C-alpha positions as CSV (number, residue, x, y, z in Angstrom):
1,X,58.9,66.8,129.2
2,X,61.9,65.1,128.1
3,X,62.7,65.8,124.3
4,X,63.2,62.4,124.3
5,X,59.7,61.4,125.1
6,X,59.2,60.8,128.7
7,X,58.9,62.8,131.9
8,X,61.7,64.6,133.3
9,X,63.5,62.4,135.9
10,X,64.4,65.5,138.2
11,X,63.7,68.9,138.7
12,X,65.3,72.2,138.0
13,X,67.2,73.2,141.1
14,X,66.7,77.0,140.6
15,X,64.9,77.7,144.3
16,X,66.6,79.3,147.1
17,X,68.0,76.9,149.8
18,X,67.0,77.9,153.3
19,X,70.6,78.5,154.2
20,X,71.7,80.1,151.1
21,X,71.3,83.5,152.6
22,X,73.0,86.5,151.1
23,X,75.5,84.4,148.8
24,X,72.4,83.1,147.1
25,X,71.3,86.4,146.1
26,X,74.8,87.3,144.9
27,X,74.9,84.3,142.7
28,X,71.4,85.2,141.2
29,X,72.9,88.6,140.3
30,X,75.6,86.9,138.1
31,X,73.3,84.7,136.3
32,X,73.6,81.1,137.9
33,X,70.0,80.2,137.2
34,X,70.0,77.6,134.7
35,X,67.3,76.3,132.0
36,X,66.1,73.0,131.2
37,X,66.3,71.2,127.8
38,X,63.2,71.9,125.7
39,X,62.6,74.2,122.9
40,X,61.9,77.4,124.9
41,X,64.5,78.9,127.3
42,X,62.5,78.2,130.4
43,X,62.5,76.0,133.1
44,X,59.5,73.8,134.6
45,X,58.7,74.7,138.2
46,X,60.8,73.0,140.9
47,X,59.4,70.8,143.4
48,X,62.4,70.6,145.6
49,X,64.4,73.5,146.9
50,X,67.9,74.5,145.2
51,X,70.9,74.3,147.0
52,X,73.8,76.9,147.4
53,X,77.0,76.4,145.6
54,X,79.1,75.2,148.5
55,X,80.6,71.7,148.3
56,X,78.6,69.2,150.3
57,X,75.6,71.2,151.6
58,X,73.1,68.7,151.1
59,X,73.2,65.0,150.4
60,X,70.5,62.6,150.4
61,X,72.8,59.6,151.8
62,X,76.4,59.1,153.2
63,X,78.7,58.9,150.2
64,X,81.2,56.1,150.0
65,X,83.1,57.7,147.2
66,X,84.6,61.2,147.5
67,X,84.7,63.2,144.2
68,X,86.9,66.2,143.1
69,X,85.2,68.5,140.7
70,X,87.7,70.2,138.7
71,X,87.6,72.9,135.9
72,X,90.0,75.4,134.1
73,X,88.6,79.2,133.8
74,X,89.2,82.3,132.1
75,X,86.8,85.1,132.7
76,X,83.8,82.9,133.2
77,X,82.0,85.3,135.7
78,X,78.7,84.5,133.6
79,X,78.8,80.6,133.3
80,X,80.5,79.9,136.5
81,X,77.5,80.3,138.9
82,X,75.5,77.9,137.1
83,X,78.1,75.3,136.8
84,X,78.8,75.4,140.3
85,X,75.5,75.2,141.8
86,X,74.7,72.1,139.5
87,X,77.6,70.1,141.1
88,X,78.0,71.7,144.6
89,X,76.3,69.2,146.4
90,X,77.7,66.1,144.7
91,X,81.3,67.7,145.5
92,X,83.7,66.9,148.3
93,X,86.1,69.4,146.5
94,X,85.8,71.8,143.9
95,X,89.3,73.0,142.2
96,X,89.3,75.7,139.8
97,X,92.4,76.4,138.0
98,X,92.6,80.0,136.6
99,X,94.9,81.4,133.8
100,X,94.3,85.1,134.4
101,X,90.6,86.0,134.6
102,X,90.1,89.6,135.1
103,X,86.4,89.6,136.1
104,X,84.5,88.4,138.8
105,X,85.7,84.5,138.4
106,X,87.7,84.2,141.6
107,X,85.4,86.1,143.8
108,X,82.6,83.8,142.6
109,X,84.6,80.5,143.2
110,X,85.9,81.3,146.6
111,X,82.2,82.3,147.5
112,X,81.3,78.7,146.5
113,X,83.9,77.3,148.6
114,X,86.2,76.2,145.7
115,X,89.9,76.0,145.8
116,X,91.0,78.5,143.5
117,X,94.7,78.2,141.9
118,X,96.2,80.2,139.1
119,X,98.3,78.7,136.3
120,X,99.7,80.4,133.3
121,X,98.2,79.0,130.2
122,X,99.7,75.7,129.0
123,X,97.0,75.0,126.5
124,X,94.0,72.9,126.9
125,X,95.9,69.8,127.4
126,X,98.4,70.9,129.6
127,X,95.8,73.2,131.7
128,X,93.5,70.0,132.5
129,X,96.2,67.3,133.0
130,X,97.6,70.4,135.8
131,X,93.9,70.7,137.6
132,X,93.8,67.1,137.9
133,X,97.1,66.9,139.7
134,X,95.6,69.3,142.0
135,X,92.7,67.3,142.9
136,X,92.3,65.5,146.6
137,X,90.5,62.5,145.7
138,X,90.8,59.4,143.5
139,X,87.7,60.0,141.6
140,X,87.1,63.4,139.6
141,X,84.6,64.9,137.6
142,X,86.1,67.0,134.8
143,X,83.6,69.8,134.0
144,X,83.9,73.0,131.8
145,X,82.6,76.2,133.0
146,X,79.9,76.7,130.5
147,X,78.3,73.2,131.4
148,X,76.0,72.1,133.9
149,X,74.8,68.6,135.3
150,X,71.0,67.9,134.4
151,X,68.8,66.7,136.9
152,X,69.0,62.8,135.7
153,X,72.7,63.0,135.5
154,X,73.0,64.6,139.0
155,X,70.7,61.7,140.3
156,X,73.3,58.9,138.8
157,X,76.4,60.8,140.1
158,X,75.0,60.5,143.6
159,X,73.9,57.1,143.3
160,X,77.5,56.3,142.2
161,X,79.1,57.9,145.2
162,X,76.3,56.4,147.8
163,X,77.2,52.6,146.2
164,X,80.7,53.1,144.8
165,X,81.7,51.8,141.3
166,X,81.8,48.0,140.4
167,X,85.1,46.6,140.7
168,X,87.4,47.4,137.6
169,X,85.3,50.4,136.6
170,X,87.4,53.3,135.6
171,X,85.0,55.8,134.3
172,X,81.5,57.0,133.2
173,X,80.7,58.3,130.2
174,X,77.6,60.8,129.4
175,X,75.8,62.3,126.6
176,X,76.6,66.2,126.4
177,X,73.6,68.4,125.0
178,X,74.2,71.6,123.7
179,X,72.1,74.7,124.1
180,X,72.1,76.3,120.6
181,X,70.1,79.8,119.6
182,X,67.3,78.8,122.4
183,X,67.0,75.0,121.6
184,X,68.6,71.9,122.6
185,X,70.2,69.9,120.0
186,X,69.3,66.4,119.9
187,X,70.7,65.3,116.6
188,X,73.5,65.9,114.1
189,X,77.3,65.8,115.0
190,X,76.7,67.3,118.5
191,X,74.2,64.7,119.8
192,X,75.0,62.5,121.8
193,X,78.4,63.5,121.7
194,X,79.4,60.8,124.7
195,X,82.4,61.8,126.9
196,X,84.0,60.4,129.8
197,X,84.2,63.0,132.5
198,X,83.4,61.0,135.8
199,X,86.8,58.8,136.0
200,X,89.7,57.5,138.4
201,X,92.6,60.4,138.3
202,X,95.2,57.9,138.3
203,X,94.0,55.7,135.3
204,X,93.3,59.1,133.1
205,X,94.9,61.8,131.4
206,X,94.4,64.4,128.8
207,X,96.1,64.3,125.4
208,X,95.8,65.8,121.9
209,X,97.0,68.8,120.0
210,X,96.3,72.5,120.6
211,X,92.4,72.1,120.6
212,X,90.0,69.0,121.1
213,X,91.9,67.3,123.8
214,X,90.8,64.1,124.4
215,X,90.6,62.0,127.9
216,X,92.7,58.5,127.4
217,X,91.3,56.3,130.2
218,X,93.2,53.0,131.0
219,X,90.5,50.8,132.0
220,X,86.3,50.4,131.2
221,X,84.0,53.2,131.5
222,X,80.0,52.7,132.1
223,X,77.3,54.6,130.2
224,X,74.9,57.1,131.9
225,X,71.9,58.3,130.8
226,X,71.7,61.6,132.0
227,X,72.9,64.6,129.7
228,X,75.6,67.0,130.6
229,X,74.3,70.2,129.4
230,X,76.4,72.5,127.6
231,X,75.9,76.5,127.3
232,X,77.9,76.9,124.4
233,X,78.2,79.9,121.9
234,X,76.2,83.3,122.4
235,X,75.4,84.2,118.9
236,X,76.7,83.2,115.5
237,X,79.3,85.5,115.6
238,X,80.7,84.1,118.8
239,X,80.2,80.8,117.0
240,X,82.0,81.6,113.9
241,X,85.1,83.2,116.0
242,X,85.5,79.8,117.7
243,X,85.4,77.8,114.5
244,X,88.2,80.4,113.0
245,X,90.2,79.8,116.4
246,X,89.8,76.0,116.2
247,X,90.5,75.9,112.7
248,X,93.8,77.6,113.0
249,X,94.8,75.5,116.0
250,X,94.2,72.6,114.2
251,X,96.3,73.4,111.1
252,X,99.1,74.3,113.3
253,X,98.8,71.2,115.1
254,X,99.0,69.2,112.0
255,X,101.7,71.3,110.3
256,X,103.9,71.1,113.5
257,X,103.6,67.2,112.8
258,X,104.6,67.3,109.3
259,X,101.2,66.6,108.1
260,X,100.0,68.0,104.7
261,X,96.8,67.9,102.4
262,X,96.0,67.8,98.8
263,X,94.3,70.9,96.8
264,X,90.3,69.1,97.0
265,X,90.7,68.1,100.8
266,X,89.1,71.6,101.8
267,X,86.0,71.1,99.6
268,X,85.7,67.1,99.8
269,X,86.4,67.2,103.7
270,X,83.8,70.0,104.1
271,X,81.1,68.5,101.8
272,X,81.0,64.9,103.7
273,X,81.2,66.9,107.4
274,X,77.8,68.7,106.3
275,X,76.1,65.6,104.9
276,X,77.4,63.4,108.0
277,X,75.7,65.8,110.4
278,X,72.7,67.3,108.5
279,X,71.6,64.1,106.5
280,X,73.3,60.8,107.7
281,X,73.0,62.2,111.8
282,X,69.4,64.2,111.1
283,X,70.4,67.1,111.7
284,X,67.6,68.7,110.0
285,X,65.2,67.4,112.8
286,X,66.7,70.4,114.6
287,X,65.2,72.9,112.3
288,X,67.1,76.3,111.7
289,X,69.5,75.7,114.1
290,X,70.6,72.1,112.5
291,X,71.1,73.8,109.1
292,X,73.4,76.4,110.8
293,X,75.3,74.1,112.7
294,X,76.0,71.8,109.7
295,X,76.8,74.8,107.7
296,X,79.2,76.2,110.3
297,X,80.7,72.8,110.8
298,X,81.5,72.4,106.9
299,X,83.1,76.2,106.8
300,X,85.4,75.4,109.6
301,X,86.6,72.0,108.2
302,X,87.0,73.9,104.8
303,X,88.9,76.7,106.8
304,X,91.3,74.2,108.5
305,X,92.4,72.3,105.6
306,X,92.9,75.6,103.6
307,X,94.7,76.9,106.4
308,X,97.2,73.7,106.6
309,X,97.6,73.9,102.7
310,X,98.6,77.3,102.9
311,X,101.2,76.8,105.6
312,X,102.6,73.7,103.6
313,X,102.8,75.9,100.4
314,X,104.8,78.5,102.5
315,X,107.2,76.0,103.5
316,X,107.7,74.6,100.2
317,X,108.1,77.8,98.8
318,X,110.6,79.0,101.3
319,X,112.2,75.9,102.0
320,X,113.4,74.5,105.1
321,X,114.7,76.4,108.0
């Protein structure tokens, strides 16, 4: 059942495709089998057969709109098979831009028929704009390696490809649903987290600082109902490690832009973040996971403002260089 109360609008693509052959078994060994939203990490039985990860191996109708799926990678062998299998039969092209993987990322990408390119790390904004520039098609779907399209989202994207977007539409936004400690999060600051991921390449670009890049779209975007699944943190330690990383990157970006903050900024902003996510946005409905998400979010906010203040105090003490 859909956590929102209705039946699932599609089935999990976990079965074997008749033409998958040895490549399918190789992908299974790398953990490509996804999981469906729900309180347990289990998939309902699929009523239709799964696909291989090669672009356009199966399609329910002739597509009138070609789409390039673009993603950046660094040591993503655990996530990549699941991601690529979810988009393979919707993609006319898959472009992977890698910044120096030392695991099996390249092998998996090439086995899946993706175009694999290398680029030294340019930052999130630079790297994502670079992979967009490599796409051959006018329309692109920007996806992260730890994400996958839900069955409903796959159906919606397939319909768009067959019928073409309405005149003037430049993109489509979709809700992102995060898997956290075995539970799909449906409340708080993390949901619906609507993002434009399918868009015209010539009308969009990524912008922002060292972290939390955003897509700037020059034109209207239509909403989609299907979720983009996000298989996020491995455990609490991984979650906090990323909080620390993002907090430092945010503080550095603000400091380099000449920003500063007061003594109370750390505590006041953190308190508001916790209250907004856990109370106003009903994060408490996600149980123990909702509590931990609110706690980590508040701690990250407190840390980033504290780091910014420390950088500012060091600069003021030492004077301008």
